C-alpha positions in Angstrom: -15.6 -2.5 -7.2 -15.4 1.0 -5.5 -16.3 4.6 -5.9 -15.9 7.8 -4.3 -19.5 8.7 -2.3 -19.4 11.7 -4.2 -18.7 9.1 -7.6 -21.8 6.3 -6.4 -24.3 8.1 -4.9 -24.8 10.7 -8.0 -24.7 7.0 -10.0 -27.0 5.1 -8.0 -29.9 8.2 -7.6 -29.8 8.9 -12.1 -29.5 5.1 -12.2 -33.6 4.5 -10.0 -34.3 7.7 -11.8 -33.5 6.8 -15.3 -35.1 3.1 -14.5 -38.4 5.1 -13.0 -38.2 7.0 -16.3 -37.6 4.4 -18.5 -37.8 1.2 -17.0 -34.3 0.8 -19.6 -31.1 -0.3 -17.3 -32.5 -2.9 -14.6 -28.8 -4.6 -14.9 -27.6 -0.8 -14.2 -29.4 0.2 -11.3 -29.4 -3.0 -9.6 -25.0 -3.3 -9.6 -25.7 -0.2 -7.8 -28.4 -1.5 -5.4 -26.1 -4.2 -5.1 -22.8 -1.9 -4.1 -25.2 0.2 -2.1 -25.8 -2.8 0.9 -21.9 -2.2 2.2 -22.3 0.8 2.8 -25.1 2.7 5.8 -27.2 5.0 3.6 -29.3 6.1 6.2 -27.0 8.5 7.5 -27.9 10.5 4.8 -31.3 9.4 3.4 -32.6 13.0 4.2 -29.6 14.2 1.1 -30.0 11.7 -1.3 -33.5 11.9 -1.9 -32.7 15.9 -2.2 -30.1 15.0 -5.0 -32.6 12.4 -6.4 -34.9 15.7 -6.6 -32.2 18.0 -7.7 -31.3 15.2 -11.2 -35.3 15.3 -12.3 -35.3 18.8 -12.0 -32.0 18.7 -14.4 -33.6 15.8 -16.2 -37.1 18.2 -16.8 -34.9 21.4 -17.7 -33.0 18.7 -20.0 -35.9 17.2 -21.4 -36.7 18.9 -24.5 -32.5 20.3 -26.3 -31.8 16.0 -26.0 -35.1 15.5 -27.8 -33.7 17.8 -30.6 -36.8 20.0 -30.2 -34.3 22.9 -28.9 -34.6 24.7 -32.4 -38.3 25.4 -31.2 -37.7 27.1 -28.0 -36.7 30.8 -28.5 -32.7 31.3 -27.5 -34.2 33.6 -24.2 -35.3 30.3 -23.6 -32.4 28.3 -24.3 -30.1 30.3 -21.9 -32.9 30.9 -18.6 -32.1 26.8 -19.4 -28.7 26.6 -19.8 -28.4 29.0 -16.4 -31.3 26.9 -14.1 -29.2 23.5 -15.0 -26.0 25.0 -14.4 -27.4 26.4 -10.5 -28.3 23.0 -10.2 -25.4 21.2 -10.9 -23.6 24.0 -8.0 -26.5 22.3 -5.8 -26.0 19.3 -6.6 -21.9 19.0 -6.0 -22.7 20.7 -2.4 -24.8 17.4 -1.9 -22.4 15.7 -3.2 -20.0 17.3 -0.6 -21.8 16.7 2.6 -22.5 13.7 1.7 -19.1 12.3 1.2 -18.1 14.2 4.4 -20.8 12.2 6.6 -20.4 9.1 4.6 -16.4 9.9 6.4 -14.8 10.2 3.2 -12.3 12.3 1.8 -12.4 12.6 -1.8 -14.9 15.9 -3.1 -15.9 17.3 -6.3 -13.7 20.7 -6.8 -15.3 22.9 -9.4 -12.2 25.0 -10.4 -12.9 28.4 -13.2 -15.5 26.2 -14.4 -20.0 27.5 -14.8 -21.1 26.4 -11.8 -19.1 27.4 -9.1 
C-alpha cells in the first residue's frame, strides 16, 4: 500500500505520538514503520521532528475538548484554542508540502477557501 508522502508522514507521526501517549496502537505504528523501511527519511528527519512537535501541540490543545470538559472552559479560551489549532494545522500543511518537495513527490496538500489559510 502506498500513500503520498504528505499523507504517509502525517499518519506515521500521529501513530508514533498515539503510541507514546496511550500505548494502544502498536499494530498501527508497526504498519507505518514497516512502510517507512522503503523510504529514505533521513533527508526529512528535521521536518519529521518538527511535524511531531506540531502534532503534540495540537494534541495538547485538543485534550480537554476531546475529554468532554469543554463546557468548563470559557468561550474566550475555546476561541483561542480554535485559532491556535488552525494556526498549527496551517504550519503542518506547509511542512508536509516541504517534505513532499524534498522527497520528489508531486502531490501537495492545498486548502482553498479553508480556515487553515
